[in-house]
C-alpha positions in Angstrom: 78.8 131.1 126.0 76.0 129.9 123.8 74.8 126.3 123.6 76.3 125.6 120.2 77.0 122.1 118.8 80.5 121.5 117.6 81.7 118.5 115.7 85.2 117.2 116.2 87.5 114.3 115.3 91.0 112.9 115.8 93.8 112.9 113.2 93.0 109.6 111.6 89.2 110.1 111.6 88.4 106.9 113.5 87.1 109.0 116.4 84.3 111.5 115.8 82.3 113.3 118.4 79.9 116.2 119.1 80.1 118.6 122.0 77.4 121.1 122.9 77.8 123.9 125.4 77.3 126.1 127.2 81.1 126.3 126.8 83.2 127.6 129.6 86.8 127.5 131.0 88.1 128.5 127.6 91.9 128.6 128.3 95.4 127.7 127.3 97.0 125.3 129.7 100.7 125.3 130.2 101.0 122.5 132.8 103.5 119.7 132.3 100.9 117.0 132.2 99.0 118.6 129.3 102.2 119.4 127.4 103.3 115.8 127.7 99.8 114.4 126.8 99.5 116.5 123.7 103.2 116.8 122.7 102.9 120.6 122.4 104.0 123.7 124.4 100.4 124.2 125.7 96.9 123.0 125.0 93.7 125.0 124.3 90.7 123.6 126.2 87.0 124.3 126.6 84.6 122.7 129.0 81.0 121.4 128.6 78.7 119.4 130.8 79.4 115.7 130.7 76.0 115.2 129.0 77.1 117.6 126.3 79.8 115.4 124.9 79.1 112.3 123.0 80.9 110.0 120.5 79.5 109.7 117.0 82.0 107.2 115.9 84.8 105.2 117.5 85.8 104.8 121.1 87.8 106.9 123.5 90.8 105.2 125.0 91.2 106.4 128.6 94.4 106.8 130.6 94.6 107.8 134.2 97.4 110.4 134.0 97.3 111.2 137.8 95.3 110.2 140.8 92.3 112.4 140.0 92.6 112.8 136.2 91.5 110.8 133.2 92.5 111.7 129.7 90.6 110.5 126.6 92.4 110.0 123.3 92.2 108.1 120.0 93.7 104.6 120.5 94.7 104.5 116.9 96.4 107.8 116.2 96.9 109.1 119.8 95.0 112.5 119.4 94.3 114.0 122.8 90.6 114.8 123.0 89.3 115.0 126.6 90.3 115.7 130.2 88.2 114.9 133.3 89.2 115.8 136.9 87.5 114.2 139.9 87.3 117.6 141.6 85.2 119.0 138.6 82.6 116.3 137.9 80.4 118.8 136.1 83.1 119.4 133.4 84.4 117.5 130.5 87.3 119.4 128.9 87.8 119.1 125.2 90.9 120.1 123.2 89.7 123.0 121.0 92.1 122.0 118.2 90.1 118.8 117.6 86.9 120.7 116.7 86.1 121.2 113.1 85.4 124.9 113.7 86.3 126.4 117.0 86.4 130.0 115.7 83.7 131.1 118.2 85.6 129.4 121.2 88.8 131.5 121.5 90.6 130.9 124.9 90.1 133.7 127.4 93.0 133.1 129.8 96.2 131.1 130.5 96.5 128.6 133.3 99.5 126.9 135.0 101.8 129.6 133.8 104.2 128.6 136.5 104.9 125.5 134.4 105.3 127.3 131.1 108.2 126.4 129.0 110.9 129.2 129.2 110.9 129.8 125.5 107.1 130.4 125.3 106.2 134.1 125.4 102.7 135.1 126.3 102.0 138.3 124.4 98.3 138.1 123.7 97.2 140.3 126.7 95.0 137.6 128.2 94.9 137.1 132.0 97.6 134.7 133.3 97.3 132.4 136.4 100.2 130.6 138.0 97.9 127.6 138.6 94.1 128.0 138.1 91.8 131.0 138.7 90.1 131.1 142.1 
């Protein structure tokens, strides 16, 4: 995916950021942890190199949601913005819904489908993985 700069923000606007690709790991995650962190049935993510993400305004609040995972969010409105896993130090995952224009970053697959809510139907024809690919 091309090295395109995308601007993003939280709900209240206190937190603004820019993220530049190359973008990868464009996916819908159905894991319980992501669902609880975002308050939704699944989350659309995209990854960039750690140096490709930077704050323009505000400060990320960080919570360690499990032993190897840190999630970044707006401390004022709670918008989920980032995910970082110790086993993937070359990736910062960004919630695609926080980008001002993510039209060129459509998810390419579903992960953690084994945790999917029973009333969610996946009918888009994209590949599905019980956990993560590979």
